[in-house]
N, C-alpha and C positions, 0 to 999 in steps of 0.2 A: 929079432925075428920080424920080418915084414908080413903084415896081415892084410887080408882083404878089408877094404873100408866098410864101416858100418854107419848107419844113419843114427848117430847119437850126438846130439848137440852139446851135451855136457862133456862127453868124452873129447870131442873136437876142441871145445873151449879149454879144457885142461891141458891139452897138447900145445895149443897156441900160446897159452899163458907161460909156457916154459921158455918162450923166446923173449929175452929182454928187449929186443927191437920191436916186438909186436905189442907188448904190454900197454904202451901209451895209447893204442888204438882199439883196445878191447873194452867194451862196456862192462861194468861190474856185473857179474853173473853168479848165481848160487842155485843149488838144488832147492826146489820149492818145498817148504815145510812151514809150519806156523811161525816158528822163531824167525826164519829168514824172511818171510813175508812181511812181518811187522818192522823188522830192522831196515829192510830195503825201502818200504813205502814211506817210513818216517824220514829216511835220509834223502830220498830222491823225489818224493811227492807223486811222480808218475812212473810206473813200471810196466814191463811187458811180461806176460806169462805165456809160455809156449811149451808144447810137448817136446820131451827129449827126443822122441822119434816121431817125425811127421814131415809133411811137405805141403806145398800149395797154400800155406797160411792157415790150414785147418786147425781149429781149436785155439788159435792165438787170441789173447785178450789184453786190452790195456786197462790198468787199474789206476785211478787218480784219487788222491786224498783231497777232499774239500774241507772247508772250515767247519767247526762245531761237530766233529766226529761224523761227518758225512762223507760218502765215498761214491765213486762212479765207475761202472764197468762198461767198457766199449768193446763190443764184439761184432765183427762184420759192420753192418750199418746201425746196429741197435745199441742204444745207451740206456743203462739202468742205474738208478740212484738208490743207495742204501743208507740207513740211519743206524749207526752203532757198529762196533768192531765184530761182535758175534754174528750179526746178520750177514755181513759181507763175506766173512770167512766161511761161514756155513754154506752160503750160496756157491762159493768157489769150489769147495770140496765136493759138493753134489754135482757140479758142472763137470769137473774133470774125472770123477769117479776113481777107478784104479789106475788110470794112466800116470806115468811118471812125468813131472813137469820141471822146468827151470824158471827162475824169475830173474829178469834182466833190467838193468838200468835203461831207461828209455832214451834213445837218441832223438832229440827234437828235429826231425828231418826238415830240410829246406823244402819249399813248395813251388809248384808251378800252377798258376791259376787257383791258388789257395788249396791245392791238394798235394800231399807229400810225394816225394820221388826218392828212389835210391838207384844204385848202379849195380849192374851185373857185369863182372869182369871174367872172361873166359881165359884160363891159363892152361897151356898145354906144352907137351914136349914130344919130340918125334920118336923117342925111344926111352927106356928106363935109365939110360945114362946121359942123355942129352940135356942141355940147359932148358929151364922153363922160359916160355915166351908168352906174352899177352897176344892172343890171336883175334880177340874181338871184345867189344863191350857195348852196352847200351844202357839207357836210363829207363826205368819203369815208373810211369806216373799212375798213381792210384786212381781208382774210380771215385767219382763224387760221393762223399759221405763215408768213405772207408779210410782207415788209418794204415792198413797194410797194402803193399803194392803187388801182392801175388795175382790178384785179379786186376791186372793193369788195363786202364783205358787207353793208354798211350805207350808205345815203344818208340823211342826217338834216340838220336845220336846224343851222346853225353854232352858234347859242346852245345847242342841245341837246347837241351834242358837247362844247362847252367846259364845260358844267355837269357832264357825266359824266366828264371827263378827268382826267389826272394833272397838269394845269396848276397851278403854284404861284402864278402871276400871270396873270390873264386880260387879253390886250390888248383895246383898244377896237375894236369892229367898224368904227367910222368910220375908224380908222387903216388897217385892212385895205383898206377901200374906196379910201382916198386913194392907197395904194401901187399897187393894181391900175390905177387911172386914170393914175398916173404912167407905168406900163409902157405902157399903150395910147398915151399922148401921145408917148412917145419912139419907139416903133415906127412910129407914124403918120408920123413924119418921113421914113421910108424906104419904107414900104409903103402901098398903097392899101387900107385896111381900114375896116370899120364894125362888126365884131364880133370880140371877142377873149376867150379863156378864159385866165385867169391862175391858175396853181396856186401856192398860198401854203402854206408850212410854218411851224409854230409849235413851238418847243422847250419843254421843261418849265418854263423860266424865263419863258416868255411872249415870247421874242424872235421876231421875224417874219423869214422868209426867202422870197425869190422862187425857187421851184423851176424854173419854166419858163413860157413863154407858148405858147398853142395858137391858131393862126390859123383852124383848122377845128374848133372845139369841138362836141362832141355835145350836143344839147339833151335827149335822151331821159332822162338821169338825173333831171331835174326832175319827170318824170312819176311817179317813185317816191315823191315827197313827197305827203303827204295833201292839202296846200294846193296847188292848181294855179295860183295867181295869178301866181307868178313865171314859170311856163311860158308862160302866156298873154301876159304882158308881153314876154317875149323874142321870141315868135313875131310879136307885133305890130310890134316894131322891125324884124325880119327882112323883113317884107313891105313895108315902106315904101321 
């Protein structure tokens, strides 16, 4: 049964994990609870907490384990340090309240001018039986002092970002496209979709990771590019 897509990051992750071809590109992700929090932070040192249902980076936190039972929470531009396991977990539970969260292995994103960037890939098809195509992509450069790119200070071409970045090895754009299409094909098995925005992260070594998939991606960032051809192509697909 094909369903209308829902904004649930945990559900989408579970579907994507069902593809053997996608597994190498998926950061370890679990439902946030006390046991998973401690197992993940002990294993990865830095983790990302995000609402299962949310957008625009609202409520996203980075948690880091520092030596001697000290921890840091990084939310928007604010960093807070905590001493002791009870103190930090108590703060997190108060902060998130009743909202359902996931905890995710942090992708150490490559940077441009010392701020992280990731890539939004727009994948579309002309009808529900047509093949998936990459119709546009751009790089989102985070604002100074932020670790998430949702409030981007720069929207630039992917090739421009990679040239200006801290990348030691640049992945092929064709590989990024292929991974994004794999995501669309897998989610298409469960949801009735024709447009998908896939957020891709690249670490400094050039390794690719799928951050998340967006069923209702905004098209407006493409208008911030000087060349509007990708925007026109995307809108043409949406109208069909």
